[in-house]
TORMIFI-667199 format. One line per field, with one value per atom (N, C-alpha, C, O): residue number from 0; residue in one letter; atom name; x, y, z. Coordinates in nm, 4 decimals. Example, Ala and Ser with C-alpha at 12.3 -4.5 7.8 and 13.67 -1.06 7.14 Angstrom:
// residues 2
num	0  0  0  0  1  1  1  1
residu	a  a  a  a  s  s  s  s
atome	N  CA  C  O  N  CA  C  O
xx	1.3190  1.2300  1.3200  1.4236  1.2850  1.3670  1.2900  1.3409
yy	-0.5690  -0.4500  -0.3300  -0.3319  -0.2250  -0.1060  0.0030  0.1138
zz	0.7800  0.7800  0.7800  0.8465  0.7080  0.7140  0.7870  0.8039
This chain:
// residues 67
num	0  0  0  0  1  1  1  1  2  2  2  2  3  3  3  3  4  4  4  4  5  5  5  5  6  6  6  6  7  7  7  7  8  8  8  8  9  9  9  9  10  10  10  10  11  11  11  11  12  12  12  12  13  13  13  13  14  14  14  14  15  15  15  15  16  16  16  16  17  17  17  17  18  18  18  18  19  19  19  19  20  20  20  20  21  21  21  21  22  22  22  22  23  23  23  23  24  24  24  24  25  25  25  25  26  26  26  26  27  27  27  27  28  28  28  28  29  29  29  29  30  30  30  30  31  31  31  31  32  32  32  32  33  33  33  33  34  34  34  34  35  35  35  35  36  36  36  36  37  37  37  37  38  38  38  38  39  39  39  39  40  40  40  40  41  41  41  41  42  42  42  42  43  43  43  43  44  44  44  44  45  45  45  45  46  46  46  46  47  47  47  47  48  48  48  48  49  49  49  49  50  50  50  50  51  51  51  51  52  52  52  52  53  53  53  53  54  54  54  54  55  55  55  55  56  56  56  56  57  57  57  57  58  58  58  58  59  59  59  59  60  60  60  60  61  61  61  61  62  62  62  62  63  63  63  63  64  64  64  64  65  65  65  65  66  66  66  66
residu	x  x  x  x  x  x  x  x  x  x  x  x  x  x  x  x  x  x  x  x  x  x  x  x  x  x  x  x  x  x  x  x  x  x  x  x  x  x  x  x  x  x  x  x  x  x  x  x  x  x  x  x  x  x  x  x  x  x  x  x  x  x  x  x  x  x  x  x  x  x  x  x  x  x  x  x  x  x  x  x  x  x  x  x  x  x  x  x  x  x  x  x  x  x  x  x  x  x  x  x  x  x  x  x  x  x  x  x  x  x  x  x  x  x  x  x  x  x  x  x  x  x  x  x  x  x  x  x  x  x  x  x  x  x  x  x  x  x  x  x  x  x  x  x  x  x  x  x  x  x  x  x  x  x  x  x  x  x  x  x  x  x  x  x  x  x  x  x  x  x  x  x  x  x  x  x  x  x  x  x  x  x  x  x  x  x  x  x  x  x  x  x  x  x  x  x  x  x  x  x  x  x  x  x  x  x  x  x  x  x  x  x  x  x  x  x  x  x  x  x  x  x  x  x  x  x  x  x  x  x  x  x  x  x  x  x  x  x  x  x  x  x  x  x  x  x  x  x  x  x  x  x  x  x  x  x  x  x  x  x  x  x  x  x  x  x  x  x
atome	N  CA  C  O  N  CA  C  O  N  CA  C  O  N  CA  C  O  N  CA  C  O  N  CA  C  O  N  CA  C  O  N  CA  C  O  N  CA  C  O  N  CA  C  O  N  CA  C  O  N  CA  C  O  N  CA  C  O  N  CA  C  O  N  CA  C  O  N  CA  C  O  N  CA  C  O  N  CA  C  O  N  CA  C  O  N  CA  C  O  N  CA  C  O  N  CA  C  O  N  CA  C  O  N  CA  C  O  N  CA  C  O  N  CA  C  O  N  CA  C  O  N  CA  C  O  N  CA  C  O  N  CA  C  O  N  CA  C  O  N  CA  C  O  N  CA  C  O  N  CA  C  O  N  CA  C  O  N  CA  C  O  N  CA  C  O  N  CA  C  O  N  CA  C  O  N  CA  C  O  N  CA  C  O  N  CA  C  O  N  CA  C  O  N  CA  C  O  N  CA  C  O  N  CA  C  O  N  CA  C  O  N  CA  C  O  N  CA  C  O  N  CA  C  O  N  CA  C  O  N  CA  C  O  N  CA  C  O  N  CA  C  O  N  CA  C  O  N  CA  C  O  N  CA  C  O  N  CA  C  O  N  CA  C  O  N  CA  C  O  N  CA  C  O  N  CA  C  O  N  CA  C  O  N  CA  C  O  N  CA  C  O  N  CA  C  O  N  CA  C  O
xx	-14.7133  -14.7411  -14.6728  -14.5598  -14.7446  -14.7089  -14.6049  -14.6527  -14.5080  -14.4505  -14.4712  -14.4766  -14.4789  -14.4323  -14.4008  -14.4584  -14.2693  -14.1936  -14.2286  -14.2040  -14.2863  -14.3196  -14.2401  -14.1672  -14.2806  -14.2687  -14.3848  -14.5036  -14.3245  -14.3886  -14.5059  -14.4543  -14.6468  -14.7212  -14.6713  -14.6137  -14.7071  -14.7531  -14.8462  -14.8522  -14.9462  -15.0726  -15.1576  -15.1907  -15.1600  -15.2288  -15.3444  -15.4137  -15.3565  -15.4678  -15.4820  -15.3874  -15.6122  -15.6141  -15.5777  -15.4976  -15.6501  -15.6104  -15.5420  -15.5892  -15.4269  -15.3896  -15.3592  -15.3743  -15.3125  -15.2757  -15.1282  -15.0913  -15.0406  -14.9437  -14.9034  -14.9182  -14.8295  -14.8610  -14.7310  -14.7162  -14.6413  -14.5491  -14.5734  -14.4915  -14.7033  -14.7647  -14.8456  -14.9123  -14.8479  -15.0092  -14.8742  -14.9100  -14.8044  -14.6992  -14.7518  -14.8099  -14.7073  -14.7303  -14.9020  -14.9741  -14.9297  -15.1127  -15.1479  -15.1886  -15.1320  -15.1104  -15.0684  -15.1309  -14.9610  -14.9526  -14.9989  -15.0180  -15.0379  -15.1054  -15.2606  -15.2901  -15.3243  -15.4006  -15.4362  -15.5166  -15.3329  -15.3006  -15.2984  -15.3678  -15.1919  -15.1679  -15.2663  -15.2542  -15.3853  -15.4664  -15.4284  -15.4933  -15.3498  -15.2825  -15.3631  -15.4664  -15.3568  -15.4191  -15.4500  -15.5555  -15.3032  -15.2791  -15.1314  -15.0349  -15.1565  -15.0708  -14.9975  -15.0509  -14.8836  -14.8541  -14.7613  -14.6429  -14.8381  -14.7731  -14.7869  -14.8713  -14.7322  -14.7654  -14.8142  -14.8622  -14.8194  -14.8453  -14.9933  -15.0833  -15.0245  -15.1270  -15.1929  -15.3142  -15.1569  -15.2641  -15.2827  -15.3659  -15.2263  -15.3203  -15.3677  -15.4789  -15.3230  -15.4429  -15.5738  -15.6800  -15.5764  -15.7319  -15.7941  -15.9036  -15.7292  -15.7687  -15.8672  -15.9391  -15.9080  -16.0847  -16.0549  -16.1405  -15.9522  -15.9532  -16.0455  -16.0711  -16.1054  -16.2009  -16.0768  -16.0462  -16.0419  -15.9075  -15.7915  -15.8092  -15.6773  -15.6028  -15.6473  -15.6465  -15.6881  -15.6788  -15.5247  -15.4179  -15.5488  -15.4523  -15.4287  -15.4919  -15.3277  -15.2860  -15.2073  -15.1545  -15.1748  -15.0052  -14.9829  -15.0646  -14.8716  -14.7946  -14.9094  -14.9454  -14.9626  -15.0265  -15.1940  -15.2286  -15.2713  -15.3477  -15.3409  -15.4425  -15.2398  -15.2065  -15.1768  -15.2213  -15.1101  -15.1348  -15.2894  -15.3213  -15.3343  -15.4815  -15.5512  -15.6043  -15.5405  -15.6107  -15.5835  -15.6748  -15.4172  -15.3860  -15.4757  -15.5528  -15.4643  -15.5103  -15.6251  -15.6701  -15.6954  -15.8460  -15.8675  -15.9679  -15.8435  -15.8418  -15.8176  -15.8727  -15.7616  -15.6757  -15.8163  -15.8081
yy	-3.0414  -3.0632  -2.9884  -2.9891  -2.8758  -2.7710  -2.8349  -2.9235  -2.8028  -2.8687  -2.6873  -2.5841  -2.7086  -2.5946  -2.6569  -2.6993  -2.6135  -2.6378  -2.4852  -2.3651  -2.5577  -2.4958  -2.5101  -2.6034  -2.3834  -2.4042  -2.4693  -2.4368  -2.5646  -2.6844  -2.5604  -2.4534  -2.5836  -2.5462  -2.6213  -2.7282  -2.5450  -2.6139  -2.6573  -2.7273  -2.6285  -2.6102  -2.8370  -2.8875  -2.8838  -3.0405  -2.9907  -2.8942  -3.0794  -3.0957  -3.2590  -3.3234  -3.2974  -3.4004  -3.5516  -3.5599  -3.6489  -3.7295  -3.8738  -3.9044  -3.9491  -4.0387  -4.1452  -4.1037  -4.2986  -4.3644  -4.3229  -4.2985  -4.3131  -4.2983  -4.1525  -4.0847  -4.0879  -3.9659  -3.8913  -3.7704  -3.9650  -3.9477  -3.9016  -3.8451  -3.9247  -3.8659  -3.7370  -3.6813  -3.6948  -3.6008  -3.4361  -3.3206  -3.4620  -3.3347  -3.2859  -3.1797  -3.4479  -3.3980  -3.3959  -3.3490  -3.4476  -3.4322  -3.3000  -3.2391  -3.2443  -3.1009  -2.9998  -2.8954  -3.0245  -2.9514  -2.9298  -2.8168  -3.0526  -3.0788  -3.0017  -2.9130  -3.0202  -2.9563  -2.7617  -2.6832  -2.7557  -2.5864  -2.5455  -2.4541  -2.6342  -2.5570  -2.5591  -2.4819  -2.6195  -2.6780  -2.7638  -2.7421  -2.8529  -2.9604  -3.0209  -3.0553  -3.0555  -3.1347  -3.2802  -3.3424  -3.3252  -3.4514  -3.5000  -3.4302  -3.6034  -3.6488  -3.7782  -3.8890  -3.7534  -3.9119  -4.0235  -4.0424  -4.0968  -4.1931  -4.3194  -4.3528  -4.4210  -4.6015  -4.6152  -4.7267  -4.5160  -4.5246  -4.5874  -4.5120  -4.6599  -4.7119  -4.6425  -4.6406  -4.5844  -4.5065  -4.3832  -4.3338  -4.3133  -4.2481  -4.2595  -4.2068  -4.3505  -4.4536  -4.4831  -4.4412  -4.5505  -4.5803  -4.4353  -4.4301  -4.3441  -4.2148  -4.1730  -4.0997  -4.1944  -4.1725  -3.9956  -3.9259  -3.9441  -3.7800  -3.7515  -3.8437  -3.6233  -3.5732  -3.4751  -3.4784  -3.3981  -3.3074  -3.3242  -3.3437  -3.3159  -3.3704  -3.5171  -3.6057  -3.5575  -3.6861  -3.7417  -3.6809  -3.8574  -3.9148  -4.0570  -4.1616  -4.0325  -4.1409  -4.2061  -4.1910  -4.3206  -4.4021  -4.4126  -4.4186  -4.4122  -4.3749  -4.4458  -4.3790  -4.6183  -4.6558  -4.5725  -4.5325  -4.5509  -4.4417  -4.2973  -4.2549  -4.2466  -4.1459  -4.1648  -4.0839  -4.2644  -4.3014  -4.3238  -4.3094  -4.3510  -4.4111  -4.2468  -4.1788  -4.2179  -4.0551  -3.9707  -3.9110  -3.9485  -3.8653  -3.9272  -3.8514  -4.0564  -4.1136  -4.0964  -4.0957  -4.0763  -4.0602  -3.9184  -3.9082  -3.8596  -3.6646  -3.6602  -3.5603  -3.7178  -3.6142  -3.6685  -3.6264
zz	-4.6679  -4.4602  -4.4579  -4.5067  -4.3798  -4.2570  -4.1304  -4.0595  -4.1128  -3.9574  -3.8976  -3.9645  -3.7441  -3.7010  -3.4791  -3.3789  -3.5347  -3.3981  -3.2828  -3.2936  -3.1924  -3.0975  -2.9319  -2.8982  -2.8407  -2.7258  -2.6134  -2.6137  -2.5216  -2.4933  -2.3967  -2.3644  -2.3606  -2.2735  -2.1046  -2.0846  -2.0301  -1.8840  -1.8494  -1.7484  -1.9230  -1.8973  -1.9279  -2.0352  -1.8268  -1.8463  -1.9057  -1.8734  -2.0075  -2.0647  -2.1398  -2.1851  -2.1375  -2.1799  -2.0893  -1.9962  -2.1392  -1.9948  -2.0909  -2.2004  -2.0264  -2.1197  -2.0257  -1.9108  -2.0314  -1.8981  -1.8777  -1.7628  -1.9811  -1.9458  -1.9523  -2.0540  -1.7899  -1.7787  -1.8393  -1.8213  -1.9089  -1.9852  -2.0976  -2.1701  -2.1244  -2.2878  -2.2380  -2.3252  -2.1384  -2.1052  -2.1526  -2.1755  -2.1525  -2.2882  -2.3703  -2.3927  -2.4581  -2.6166  -2.6227  -2.7108  -2.5271  -2.5762  -2.5728  -2.6717  -2.4446  -2.4232  -2.4800  -2.4990  -2.5103  -2.6945  -2.7774  -2.8224  -2.8328  -2.9392  -2.9079  -2.9880  -2.8367  -2.8009  -2.7877  -2.8379  -2.6996  -2.6619  -2.7905  -2.8352  -2.8741  -3.0248  -3.0872  -3.1823  -3.0853  -3.1824  -3.2797  -3.3820  -3.2914  -3.3919  -3.4720  -3.4147  -3.6117  -3.6627  -3.6430  -3.6551  -3.6024  -3.6413  -3.5174  -3.4864  -3.4836  -3.3949  -3.4528  -3.4567  -3.4921  -3.6030  -3.5294  -3.5573  -3.4267  -3.3815  -3.3833  -3.4664  -3.3175  -3.3044  -3.1791  -3.1588  -3.0595  -2.9796  -2.9299  -2.9668  -2.8844  -2.8484  -2.7573  -2.7781  -2.6632  -2.6079  -2.6184  -2.5424  -2.6950  -2.8321  -2.8805  -2.8771  -2.9844  -3.1072  -3.0181  -3.0641  -2.8968  -2.7938  -2.7404  -2.6844  -2.7593  -2.6910  -2.7535  -2.6856  -2.8824  -2.9391  -2.9295  -2.8751  -2.9757  -2.9830  -3.0930  -3.1704  -3.1128  -3.1835  -3.3085  -3.4278  -3.1853  -3.2294  -3.1313  -3.0111  -3.1872  -3.2658  -3.3231  -3.2377  -3.4619  -3.5054  -3.4777  -3.4841  -3.4500  -3.3929  -3.4807  -3.4660  -3.5690  -3.6764  -3.6352  -3.5250  -3.7416  -3.7199  -3.8854  -3.9773  -3.8839  -4.0121  -4.1411  -4.2381  -4.1119  -4.2056  -4.1987  -4.3099  -4.1123  -4.0794  -4.1789  -4.2340  -4.1892  -4.1976  -4.3902  -4.4716  -4.4204  -4.5655  -4.6588  -4.7768  -4.5785  -4.6256  -4.5941  -4.6819  -4.4932  -4.4942  -4.5916  -4.6486  -4.6342  -4.7311  -4.8581  -4.9171  -4.8953  -5.0159  -5.0524  -5.1670  -4.9185  -4.9285  -4.9485  -5.0189  -4.9339  -4.9219  -5.0406  -5.0868  -5.1199  -5.2574  -5.3972  -5.5125
C-alpha cells in the first residue's frame, strides 16, 4: 500500500454534516485519493464513489476480496 503525505488544499469540496470534516474530504477529492480509512459515521454514510470510504473492517474485506 502506498502512502502519500500532502499539503492541505484551500478549496472546499464535497459536503458533510460536520464542518470540521470538510478539509479531510476536500483534500481526498482534490488529490484524487483512492480510499479514506475512517470510523467516522458521517464519512461512511456519505455514499461517495471516489474516494471509497471504508472502516478498518471494510478495508480488510476489500483486501480479502481483491486478492
